[in-house]
VEXLO-613958 format. One line per 10 residues: number of its first residue (from 0); for each residue x, y, z of N, C-alpha, C. Coordinates in steps of 0.1 Angstrom, whole numbers. Each point is the difference from the previous one (the first is absolute). Layout:
<lummars>
NUM> X,Y,Z,X,Y,Z,X,Y,Z ~ ...
</lummars>
This chain:
<lummars>
0> 8,-13,7,-10,12,-10,9,14,6 ~ -5,8,-7,12,11,-7,-6,9,13 ~ 15,13,1,-3,8,9,-10,5,0 ~ 0,2,-4,-16,18,0,-10,-8,2 ~ -5,-17,-6,-12,-9,3,2,0,17 ~ 13,-4,5,0,-3,12,-5,10,12 ~ 4,15,-10,1,12,13,-12,1,0 ~ -13,-1,-10,-11,1,-5,-6,-3,14 ~ -4,-18,-4,-1,-11,7,3,1,18 ~ 12,8,6,2,3,9,-14,14,10
10> 7,8,-12,-10,9,2,-13,0,2 ~ -9,-11,-9,-16,-7,2,3,-5,13 ~ 6,-10,8,0,-3,8,-3,3,11 ~ 7,15,-2,-1,8,16,-14,7,3 ~ -9,-2,-14,-15,1,3,-9,-7,-5 ~ 4,-5,-3,-11,-18,-4,4,-14,9 ~ -8,-1,11,-6,-15,9,-9,-7,-4 ~ 1,-8,13,-15,-9,-1,-7,7,2 ~ -4,9,5,-11,11,-1,-5,3,-7 ~ 4,0,-16,-10,-2,-14,-9,-9,-1
20> 2,-6,6,-11,-15,1,-10,4,7 ~ 4,6,12,-16,-1,4,-8,14,-1 ~ 10,12,-8,-10,7,-6,-6,-2,-14 ~ 3,-15,-4,-5,1,-15,-10,-9,4 ~ 0,-10,12,-7,-14,-4,-17,7,2 ~ -1,0,18,-12,6,0,-13,4,-7 ~ 4,13,-10,-6,4,-10,-3,-9,-8 ~ 4,-2,-5,0,-18,-10,-6,-13,5 ~ -5,2,10,-4,-13,8,-17,7,6 ~ 2,12,5,-11,8,-1,-8,-2,-11
30> 4,2,-13,-12,-2,-16,-3,-13,2 ~ 14,-6,1,-7,-15,-4,-12,-7,8 ~ 2,6,10,-9,-9,12,-13,10,-2 ~ -4,9,-3,-9,8,-2,-3,-2,-17 ~ 5,0,-8,-5,-9,-10,-10,-16,-1 ~ 7,-7,10,-5,-16,0,-9,5,14 ~ 3,7,11,-9,-6,13,-10,15,-2 ~ 8,8,-1,-13,16,4,8,6,11 ~ 3,12,1,2,8,7,8,-2,14 ~ -14,-8,9,-1,0,15,17,-13,-1
40> -4,-6,-4,15,-14,-4,10,8,-5 ~ 1,9,-8,13,6,-5,7,12,9 ~ -13,4,15,6,13,5,6,-11,13 ~ -11,-13,5,12,-8,10,9,-6,-5 ~ -1,-3,-11,16,-11,-11,11,11,6 ~ 1,15,-8,6,9,3,9,4,11 ~ -9,-1,11,0,6,14,13,-18,4 ~ -8,-12,1,5,-10,4,16,0,-6 ~ 0,5,-10,12,2,-13,13,6,10 ~ -6,15,3,8,9,5,2,-1,11
50> -9,-11,8,14,-5,14,1,-9,-3 ~ 5,-7,-5,6,-10,-4,18,2,-2 ~ -4,11,-10,9,5,-8,10,5,14 ~ -10,9,3,10,9,16,1,-12,8 ~ -3,-8,4,5,-13,10,11,-3,-8 ~ 1,-5,-13,10,-3,-7,14,7,4 ~ 0,13,-1,10,10,1,2,-1,13 ~ -10,3,11,4,2,14,9,-14,2 ~ 1,-11,1,2,-11,-1,12,-3,-7 ~ 5,5,-13,10,2,-3,10,13,6
60> -8,7,8,8,14,5,3,11,-6 ~ -14,1,-10,6,9,-12,-4,15,13 ~ 2,9,-5,-6,7,6,-17,0,1 ~ -5,3,14,-15,-1,5,-10,13,-2 ~ 9,8,-4,-11,16,-6,0,-5,-18 ~ 8,-3,-2,1,-5,-18,-20,-11,0 ~ 6,-7,13,-15,-10,-1,-8,5,7 ~ -7,10,5,-10,6,9,-2,9,-13 ~ 9,7,-5,-1,4,-15,-11,-4,-5 ~ 3,-12,-10,-5,-3,-9,-15,-2,5
70> -2,-10,9,-10,-5,8,-10,13,4 ~ 4,15,2,-11,8,2,0,-2,-18 ~ 6,9,-9,-2,1,-13,-11,-7,-4 ~ 0,-17,1,-9,-5,-4,-18,-1,7 ~ 8,3,14,-15,1,1,-14,13,-3 ~ 14,11,5,-7,14,-7,-6,-1,-18 ~ 5,-11,-8,-4,-5,-10,-13,-7,0 ~ 4,-8,5,-10,-11,1,-15,4,9 ~ 4,13,6,-16,5,11,-1,9,-9 ~ 3,8,-14,-5,10,-6,-7,-8,-8
80> 6,-14,-9,-5,-8,-9,-16,-8,6 ~ 1,-2,15,-16,-9,6,-3,16,0 ~ 2,11,12,-13,10,2,-6,7,-15 ~ 9,-1,-12,-5,7,-9,-8,-11,-12 ~ 0,-15,6,0,-12,-9,2,1,-18 ~ 8,2,5,12,1,-18,12,-1,1 ~ 5,-7,-10,13,-11,3,7,7,-5 ~ 1,17,-4,7,8,-10,5,10,11 ~ -11,-1,11,9,9,8,9,-8,16 ~ 4,-6,-5,10,-7,6,17,2,-8
90> 0,5,-7,5,8,-9,1,19,6 ~ -7,6,4,0,12,4,17,5,8 ~ 3,-5,7,10,0,12,10,3,-18 ~ 0,-12,-2,12,2,-14,-1,14,-7 ~ -6,4,-8,-10,10,-2,5,15,8 ~ -2,-1,13,8,13,2,13,0,6 ~ 5,-14,-1,16,-2,5,7,14,-17 ~ -10,-10,-14,6,7,-6,2,17,-3 ~ -16,1,2,2,14,0,6,10,13 ~ 6,-9,12,6,6,11,18,0,-7
100> 1,-8,-7,15,-4,-8,1,14,-4 ~ -15,1,-12,4,5,-9,2,19,8 ~ -9,2,10,1,14,0,14,2,9 ~ 10,-13,7,9,2,7,14,6,-10 ~ -5,-12,-14,10,8,-6,0,11,-7 ~ -11,4,0,-4,13,-9,6,13,8 ~ -7,-7,17,5,16,10,20,-6,1 ~ 3,-6,-2,19,-4,2,6,9,-13 ~ -10,-1,-12,4,8,-10,-1,17,0 ~ -12,1,5,-4,16,2,9,6,7
110> 10,-12,12,4,10,11,8,-1,-7 ~ 8,-6,-6,15,2,-9,7,-15,11 ~ -2,-11,5,3,-7,-2,-3,-13,5 ~ 4,-6,-10,-7,-11,-11,-2,-11,12 ~ -12,-12,-4,2,-11,7,5,-7,5 ~ 11,0,-17,5,-14,0,17,6,4 ~ 3,15,1,7,-6,14,3,3,18 ~ -14,3,-2,-7,-5,15,6,-20,-2 ~ -11,-5,-5,4,-10,0,14,-8,-3 ~ 10,3,-4,15,0,3,4,2,9
120> -3,12,6,6,4,13,-4,-8,12 ~ -13,-8,1,-2,-9,6,4,-10,4 ~ 1,-9,-12,2,-9,-5,18,-3,3 ~ 6,10,0,16,-1,-2,8,10,13 ~ -14,11,-4,7,11,12,12,5,-1 ~ 1,6,-14,4,6,-6,-2,14,5 ~ 13,10,3,-5,14,2,-5,11,-10 ~ -12,3,8,-7,7,-4,1,8,-16 ~ 11,9,9,9,13,-8,4,-4,-14 ~ -1,-12,1,8,-7,-17,-9,4,-9
130> -13,-9,7,-11,-3,-13,-7,11,-3 ~ 7,16,7,-7,13,-2,6,8,-11 ~ 11,-9,-5,12,11,-9,-3,3,-16 ~ 2,11,0,-7,3,-13,4,-15,-13 ~ 12,-3,3,4,-10,-11,1,-12,2 ~ -10,-3,13,-7,-14,0,-13,2,3 ~ -3,9,7,-20,-2,1,-5,-5,-13 ~ -2,7,-14,-5,1,-11,-6,-18,0 ~ 12,-10,1,-1,-13,-1,-9,-4,5 ~ -3,6,12,-8,-8,9,-17,7,-1
140> 0,10,-7,-13,10,-2,-1,-6,-15 ~ 5,-4,-5,-5,-8,-11,-6,-15,-1 ~ 4,-8,6,-3,-14,10,-14,5,6 ~ 1,10,10,-13,-4,7,-11,12,-14 ~ 4,3,-6,-11,2,-11,-7,-7,-9 ~ 11,-10,-1,-4,-20,-3,-9,-6,6 ~ 5,3,14,-10,-8,10,-11,5,-4 ~ -6,19,4,-9,5,-2,-10,-6,-11 ~ 5,-1,-15,-7,-8,-9,-4,-9,2 ~ 8,-9,6,-7,-13,-1,-7,5,11
150> -3,-3,9,-6,6,9,-17,4,0 ~ 3,11,-10,-10,8,-3,-11,-16,-12 ~ 11,-6,-9,-10,-9,-8,-4,-8,9 ~ 7,-6,7,-6,-14,15,-13,3,3 ~ -3,17,0,-10,3,7,-14,5,-9 ~ 11,4,-9,-18,5,-9,-1,-22,-1 ~ 8,-6,-5,-2,-16,-2,-10,-3,8 ~ 1,1,18,-6,-8,10,-19,12,1 ~ 8,9,3,-19,7,-4,-11,-4,-10 ~ 9,1,-12,-8,-5,-11,-6,-15,5
160> 13,-7,1,-11,-14,6,-7,-3,11 ~ 0,11,12,-8,0,12,-17,9,-10 ~ 0,7,-7,-11,3,0,-13,-15,-11 ~ 11,1,-8,-7,-11,-6,-3,-16,11 ~ 6,3,12,-7,-11,6,5,-16,0 ~ 15,1,-4,4,-10,-7,17,-2,10 ~ -5,-9,13,12,-4,5,8,-12,-4 ~ -3,-9,-11,13,-7,-6,6,10,-2 ~ -1,9,-10,4,9,-8,9,8,8 ~ 3,5,15,6,6,9,4,-10,3
170> -2,-12,4,14,-7,5,5,-2,-5 ~ 2,-3,-18,9,-3,-9,8,14,-1 ~ -9,8,-3,5,16,2,15,2,10 ~ -11,-1,15,14,5,7,10,-15,1 ~ 0,-13,-4,10,-8,0,15,1,-8 ~ -12,3,-17,16,1,-5,4,18,0 ~ -12,9,4,10,14,-2,7,2,21 ~ 3,-13,3,0,8,12,20,-13,0 ~ 1,-8,5,13,-4,3,9,-3,-15 ~ -13,-6,-11,10,-1,-14,3,10,-2
180> -8,11,0,1,16,-9,12,6,15 ~ -1,1,11,11,8,11,13,-9,-6 ~ 5,-11,-5,10,-6,3,6,8,-14 ~ -4,3,-13,0,0,-11,3,20,1 ~ -7,3,8,2,15,8,12,0,3 ~ 3,-8,11,11,3,4,15,-2,-5 ~ 0,-12,-8,11,-2,-15,1,14,-4 ~ -11,2,-9,3,15,-7,5,6,5 ~ -8,3,11,2,12,15,22,0,-6 ~ -4,-9,8,17,-5,4,12,6,-7
190> -4,-8,-17,11,0,-10,1,17,-6 ~ -16,10,-6,0,9,1,9,9,12 ~ -3,-4,12,4,11,12,11,1,-4 ~ 9,-15,-1,16,4,0,9,3,-15 ~ -10,-1,-8,6,6,-17,0,15,5 ~ -12,5,9,-7,15,-3,10,4,6 ~ 9,-9,20,8,13,7,10,2,-8 ~ 7,-12,-6,9,2,-8,1,13,-12 ~ -10,0,-8,-4,11,-7,2,14,8 ~ -9,6,6,3,13,10,16,-1,8
200> 4,-12,-2,16,5,4,8,3,13 ~ -16,-4,13,3,4,13,11,-8,11 ~ 3,-6,8,5,-3,6,-2,-14,8 ~ 2,-10,2,-6,-11,5,-1,-1,10 ~ -9,-3,12,-6,-1,15,15,2,10 ~ 9,-11,-8,14,-3,10,6,15,-7 ~ 0,6,-3,10,7,-9,-6,14,10 ~ -12,-2,-2,-9,16,9,6,-2,15 ~ 0,-15,5,3,0,13,11,3,1 ~ 13,-4,-8,12,2,1,3,17,-1
210> -11,8,-2,7,13,-10,6,3,-9 ~ 1,-11,-6,8,1,-14,-2,7,-7 ~ 13,7,-8,-5,13,-10,1,-8,-14 ~ -8,9,-10,-2,-7,-13,20,4,-4 ~ 1,-10,-15,-8,-5,-1,-7,-19,3 ~ -11,-3,-2,-5,-10,9,-7,-10,-11 ~ 0,-12,8,-4,-16,-10,-12,-2,5 ~ -8,10,7,-17,-5,-3,-5,-14,11 ~ -8,0,0,-11,-8,6,6,-12,-8 ~ 2,-11,6,4,-12,-12,-9,-13,2
220> -5,0,15,-11,-11,2,-14,8,11 ~ -12,-7,3,0,8,8,-14,8,-7 ~ -10,3,2,-8,15,-5,-8,-1,12
</lummars>
């Protein structure tokens, strides 16, 4: 495996874990059970599955906060579906999350502090001052714009399917536009970000920390 491919896989492993399975399975099971046995059975099954997955996470000594968060999310979605007697309502939290994320992304751009930079800072611990440099920030701004366009597309699709009352379509849309698209976005963001940083000609993080003067080698790994 080439160096670049190994580098990208390492970056993805830092973001993606077994939690992905937990996020994808409950909605698909809910829709499947609803189509065969009805809404009440789907609600009970989704809740039981969330409890089971949470128990597995806790027994496996994973963070209990994540297990609890997953259970609360499924309980909220199932409760909305039960109260409204509409399977499509199960996906209201997912639609709300997309809308909230879009507002956060656009707000970060309006404030001149792109979300991609904050995400990198929080996951890598790099100094914020480096991200806001004029020869660094454009790369993160452009990647954040890319994120905004994809989130907007996802939100439009979700709202359209919700209005048409199509829970199966919502399940598949959330699945396909969830982690599969996130993986592609992360890879493209990483490749573009590294290329753009080199084009901007600013210092790499290590050079910035060391206070080195130009000419700089620039950022060679990590975005």
